C-alpha positions in Angstrom: 55.4 19.9 15.5 52.5 20.9 13.3 53.1 21.1 9.8 49.7 21.0 8.5 49.1 22.7 5.5 53.0 23.5 5.1 54.4 24.1 1.6 57.4 21.8 0.8 58.8 24.0 -1.6 63.0 24.6 -0.9 65.3 23.3 1.6 66.3 27.0 2.3 62.5 27.2 3.9 63.3 24.3 6.8 65.2 24.6 9.8 67.0 21.8 10.7 64.8 20.8 13.4 62.3 20.4 10.6 64.5 18.3 8.7 65.1 16.1 11.8 61.8 15.6 12.6 60.9 14.6 9.1 63.1 12.1 9.4 62.2 11.0 12.3 58.7 10.7 11.1 59.9 8.5 8.2 61.5 6.2 10.0 58.2 5.9 12.2 56.6 5.1 8.8 58.9 2.7 7.9 58.3 0.6 10.9 54.1 0.8 11.0 53.6 0.4 7.4 50.8 -2.1 7.9 49.8 0.2 11.0 49.1 3.3 8.8 47.8 1.4 5.5 44.2 3.6 5.8 46.4 6.8 7.4 45.2 9.0 4.6 41.7 7.4 3.4 39.2 9.7 1.6 42.3 12.3 0.6 43.3 12.7 -2.9 47.0 13.6 -4.1 47.3 15.3 -7.6 50.6 14.8 -9.6 51.3 17.4 -12.0 54.5 16.4 -14.1 55.5 19.2 -16.5 58.7 16.9 -16.6 59.4 13.7 -17.3 59.8 11.6 -13.8 59.8 7.6 -12.7 61.1 7.6 -9.5 59.6 11.1 -7.7 56.0 10.3 -9.5 55.7 6.5 -9.0 57.1 7.1 -5.1 54.8 9.6 -4.6 51.8 7.9 -5.7 52.9 4.6 -4.0 53.0 6.3 -0.6 49.7 8.1 -1.1 48.2 4.6 -2.0 49.9 2.7 1.0 48.3 5.4 3.1 44.7 4.7 1.8 44.4 7.5 -0.5 43.5 8.3 -3.8 45.8 9.6 -6.5 44.8 11.4 -9.5 47.6 12.6 -12.2 48.9 14.5 -15.4 52.0 12.9 -16.1 52.9 15.1 -19.4 52.1 18.9 -20.3 50.9 17.8 -23.6 47.9 15.9 -21.5 46.7 18.7 -19.9 45.4 22.2 -20.7 48.9 23.9 -20.7 49.4 22.5 -24.2 46.0 25.2 -25.0 47.9 28.2 -23.4 46.5 27.9 -19.9 48.6 29.5 -17.5 50.3 27.5 -14.3 48.1 29.3 -11.8 44.9 28.9 -13.6 45.9 25.1 -13.9 46.9 25.1 -10.2 43.7 26.7 -9.3 41.9 24.1 -11.3 43.5 20.9 -9.7 43.0 22.6 -6.5 39.2 21.7 -6.7 39.6 18.2 -6.8 42.7 17.4 -4.5 44.0 18.1 -0.7 47.3 18.0 -1.7 49.7 18.9 -5.2 53.0 17.5 -6.1 54.3 19.5 -8.7 57.5 19.0 -11.4 57.6 21.8 -13.8 60.9 22.9 -15.7 61.1 26.5 -14.9 62.7 27.8 -11.7 60.3 29.3 -9.2 57.4 27.4 -10.9 56.9 25.7 -7.2 56.5 28.7 -5.6 54.6 30.5 -7.8 51.9 27.2 -7.4 51.9 27.7 -3.9 50.9 31.2 -4.1 47.8 30.6 -5.8 46.4 27.8 -4.3 45.3 27.2 -0.4 46.1 23.3 -0.1 49.5 22.1 0.1 52.3 22.3 -2.7 55.1 19.9 -2.8 57.8 20.8 -5.1 59.2 17.6 -6.9 61.6 19.7 -9.2 61.5 23.1 -10.3 64.3 23.4 -13.1 68.0 23.4 -12.1 66.6 25.0 -8.5 65.5 22.7 -5.9 64.1 19.1 -5.4 63.8 19.1 -1.6 62.1 15.6 -0.9 64.7 14.0 -2.9 67.1 15.7 -0.4 65.3 14.6 2.6 65.2 10.6 1.2 68.9 11.1 0.7 69.3 12.5 4.3 67.5 9.5 5.6 69.5 6.9 3.5 72.7 8.6 4.7 71.1 8.1 8.5 70.3 4.9 7.9 73.8 3.5 6.7 75.9 5.2 9.2 73.4 6.2 11.9 74.7 9.3 11.8 75.3 12.4 9.3 77.2 14.6 11.5 81.3 13.6 10.9 81.1 12.3 7.4 83.0 12.9 4.4 80.6 13.5 1.4 81.7 13.9 -2.4 79.2 15.5 -4.6 80.0 14.5 -8.5 79.0 15.4 -12.2 76.6 17.6 -12.9 76.8 20.5 -10.2 75.7 23.6 -11.9 72.5 22.5 -13.0 71.8 19.5 -11.0 68.9 20.3 -8.3 69.6 17.3 -6.5 73.1 18.5 -5.5 71.9 22.0 -5.2 69.1 20.7 -2.5 71.8 18.6 -0.9 74.5 20.7 -0.1 72.3 23.3 1.3 70.5 20.7 3.9 74.2 19.6 4.5 75.1 23.3 5.7 73.2 22.0 9.0 75.7 19.5 10.1 79.1 18.6 10.6 80.2 17.4 7.8 83.1 17.5 5.0 82.1 18.4 1.6 83.9 17.5 -2.1 82.6 19.1 -5.2 83.8 17.0 -8.1 82.9 18.4 -11.7 84.6 19.9 -14.9 85.1 23.4 -14.5 82.1 24.3 -16.7 80.1 22.5 -14.3 80.8 23.8 -10.7 78.8 24.1 -7.7 77.0 27.8 -8.1 78.7 30.3 -6.0 75.9 31.2 -3.9 75.7 27.7 -2.4 79.4 27.8 -2.1 79.2 31.5 -0.3 76.1 29.8 1.8 78.0 27.2 3.1 81.1 29.4 4.1 78.8 31.5 5.7 77.7 28.2 8.4 81.5 27.0 8.5 81.2 24.0 6.5 84.4 23.4 4.6 84.6 22.0 1.1 87.2 21.7 -1.6 86.9 21.9 -5.4 88.6 19.3 -7.7 88.0 17.8 -11.3 89.4 14.1 -11.0 87.9 11.0 -9.2 91.4 10.4 -8.6 91.6 13.6 -6.5 88.7 12.3 -4.0 90.7 9.9 -2.0 88.7 8.0 1.0 85.2 9.1 1.6 82.0 8.2 2.9 79.4 9.0 0.2 80.2 9.6 -3.1 77.1 10.8 -4.9 76.5 10.6 -8.2 74.7 12.7 -11.0 74.5 12.5 -14.4 75.0 15.3 -16.6 72.0 16.8 -18.2 71.4 17.1 -21.5 68.3 18.6 -21.0 69.6 21.7 -18.9 72.3 22.7 -21.3 71.2 25.7 -23.4 73.9 24.9 -25.7 74.2 21.3 -27.5 77.9 21.9 -28.4 78.5 22.5 -24.7 76.8 19.5 -23.3 79.2 17.2 -25.9 82.4 18.6 -24.1 81.8 16.9 -20.6 79.6 14.4 -22.0 80.6 11.4 -20.5 83.7 13.1 -17.9 83.1 10.5 -15.0 82.5 7.0 -15.0 82.3 5.0 -11.7 84.1 1.2 -12.5 85.1 -1.7 -10.4 88.7 -0.3 -10.3 87.4 3.2 -9.2 86.2 1.8 -5.8 89.9 1.1 -4.5 90.7 4.8 -4.8 87.2 5.9 -2.8 88.1 3.4 0.7 84.5 2.0 1.7 82.2 4.7 -0.1 78.8 4.2 -0.2 77.4 4.9 -3.6 74.7 7.2 -4.1 72.7 8.3 -7.3 69.3 10.2 -7.7 69.1 8.1 -10.9 68.3 8.2 -13.7 71.9 7.0 -14.6 73.4 7.0 -18.3 77.0 5.6 -18.3 78.3 7.3 -15.3 78.1 4.0 -13.1 79.0 0.5 -14.2 76.4 -1.9 -13.7 79.2 -4.2 -12.4 78.9 -2.2 -9.3 75.3 -3.0 -8.7 76.3 -6.0 -7.0 79.0 -4.5 -4.6 78.0 -3.6 -1.3 79.3 0.0 -1.9 76.1 0.2 -4.0 73.0 1.9 -2.3 71.3 3.7 -5.1 68.5 1.5 -5.4 67.5 1.4 -1.6 68.0 5.0 -1.6 65.1 5.1 -4.4 63.0 2.6 -1.8 63.9 5.1 0.6 61.7 7.3 -1.2 57.9 5.4 0.1 58.3 6.0 3.6 60.0 9.9 3.5 57.1 10.6 1.4 54.5 8.9 3.3 55.4 10.7 6.1 55.6 14.3 4.1 52.0 13.9 3.2 50.7 12.3 6.1 52.6 15.9 7.8 51.3 18.5 5.5 47.8 16.9 5.8 47.7 17.0 9.1 47.1 13.4 10.0 50.0 13.2 12.0 52.0 15.7 14.2 
């Protein structure tokens, strides 16, 4: 499959075959780290982050360097010419002159697609507002597949901020390609958007919506998200739902042998005591971002097929 020069903007742009192909190449990357250490020698990645990031930015930069490539970065909007009023289009057109591929995170929905329309080199969306985060979803699927050897047939609960959480929007969309049972756990104010539920129904995916941890029952995966203060237009609305869910050691008894995932950062929704249990796989999940993003960079730059 040739993915050279392809933009990675939204899971909606991908077919199941695309997803499975990237997961296959990610596994190959993980098995052959040493062999591939000069694969992107001579290539330059630009990371443009107009919102804070730790895992996504550093894992992309680590992935590029592990492949022998170079990285130039804008980590904050205030350190770029955006602070002077430069448009996003002009910014990415300029950065294109210095780069072979651009990874962008932006607070505005649709910003990554706008950037992709402005340049000829590949654009990879590292999160655009509350919209999409496709590479997070790919590493999430990779993590699930590593744990269970499959995705089909699993019960997966998504919990927390389902309204504004771009990670769960992308993941729920991708899971529409698989034979899974979904559980959406959120306060009434933060329910999964209707367009995603409509999409899942169109694909014959069953889901149920609940508001409490006690209603989940046994599940294979509990995917926890923090309630995102920065996404709320009204701070008083955030205060109503802050701290709604907390995963404590006693919570695990309600969930069977569930594996706990989280895109991170966490605030107080998962007790640090969970870290020491076999249920916790969120730091493994973060580590899996390396081979997945190595595969994505290599594919869109056309050095592997």
